[in-house]
N, C-alpha and C positions, 0 to 999 in steps of 0.2 A: 144485288143487281140495286142496280141508282139509274134516274127517269132522266137524265144528262147521260147513260154507257153509250159508247158509240157514237154520239151526236156531234155536230159541227153546229158553233154556237157564235153570233151574234149581237155584241156589246153595245149597246149604245144608255153610257152616261149623264148625271147631269150635274152641273155643273155647284148650280144653288142643293144640291139631293146627295143623292147616294153617285160617288165619281165611278170608274169607268172599271180604273184598275180592283179596284176592294173588292166592285162584283167579278170581277174575271177570277179573283185568286180563289173568292170561295165556289166560283165554280173547276176552280181544277180538281177540289178535291172533289167532286164527283166521278171524275172520270168525261168531264165533256172535254172536249174540242175548242177551244175560243180562238178561232180565225180572223174574226178582227173585232177591237177597240176602242172608243174612244169614251171622251170627254166631252158631250155639250155643252153649248148656252142657248139657251131658248128667252129669249125675252122677245 
């Protein structure tokens, strides 16, 4: 059983750090459901 099993997850990635789609791919392997994923630029 994973920490994310059955959870709905919102991902906000950083353009200069880890982008949202990269985090999303990692979360998908843990059983979590990604309901929103975005990459933002925080300036």
